[in-house]
C-alpha positions in Angstrom: 20.6 8.7 3.6 23.4 7.3 1.5 23.6 7.5 -2.3 24.8 3.9 -2.7 22.5 1.2 -1.5 23.5 -2.5 -1.5 21.2 -4.5 -3.8 21.8 -7.6 -1.7 20.2 -5.8 1.2 17.1 -5.4 -0.9 17.1 -9.1 -1.8 17.5 -10.1 1.8 14.7 -7.7 2.9 12.3 -9.0 0.2 12.9 -12.6 1.0 12.5 -12.0 4.7 9.3 -9.9 4.1 7.7 -12.6 1.9 8.6 -15.5 4.2 7.4 -13.6 7.4 4.2 -12.5 5.5 3.5 -16.0 4.4 3.9 -17.4 7.9 1.7 -14.7 9.3 -0.9 -15.3 6.6 -0.9 -19.1 7.4 -1.1 -18.5 11.1 -3.9 -15.9 11.0 -5.7 -17.4 8.1 -8.5 -18.8 10.3 -9.1 -15.4 12.0 -8.6 -13.2 9.0 -9.4 -15.3 5.9 -8.4 -12.6 3.4 -4.8 -12.9 4.5 -4.5 -16.5 3.3 -6.2 -15.8 -0.1 -4.0 -16.6 -3.0 -3.7 -18.6 -6.2 -1.8 -21.5 -4.7 1.7 -22.6 -5.5 3.3 -21.1 -8.6 6.5 -22.2 -10.3 8.3 -25.2 -11.8 7.1 -28.6 -10.6 9.2 -31.7 -11.2 11.7 -30.7 -13.9 13.6 -33.9 -14.6 16.9 -34.3 -16.5 18.2 -37.8 -17.1 21.8 -37.9 -18.5 22.1 -41.7 -17.9 24.9 -41.0 -15.4 23.3 -38.2 -13.4 19.6 -37.8 -12.8 18.4 -34.4 -11.7 15.0 -33.6 -10.3 14.3 -29.9 -9.6 11.2 -28.2 -8.2 10.7 -24.5 -7.4 7.3 -23.6 -6.1 6.4 -20.3 -4.5 3.2 -20.0 -2.4 1.9 -16.5 -2.6 -0.9 -15.0 -0.5 -2.1 -11.5 0.4 0.0 -11.4 3.6 3.2 -12.3 1.7 2.5 -9.4 -0.8 2.0 -7.1 2.2 5.4 -8.3 3.6 7.0 -7.6 0.2 5.6 -4.1 0.0 6.8 -3.4 3.6 10.3 -4.7 2.7 10.5 -2.3 -0.2 9.3 0.6 1.9 11.8 -0.2 4.6 14.6 -0.3 2.0 13.6 3.0 0.6 13.6 4.6 4.1 17.2 3.4 4.8 
């Protein structure tokens, strides 16, 4: 076990864990309904900035469910074991 851990590795593992968990939750939501339970999309929806020359439209939504939280926890556990 090394003393120095790369924080980018943690970010990559967390993103991978959340995405895979969300995919598994959506796929197995019919068989195990508790995996797809969640509050729905969270985040910024339709932030608009009009500068009369440039028009920006920005949205950032995160769909969280129980399976994605399990994936997040597994990613942190895997990072701590490295």
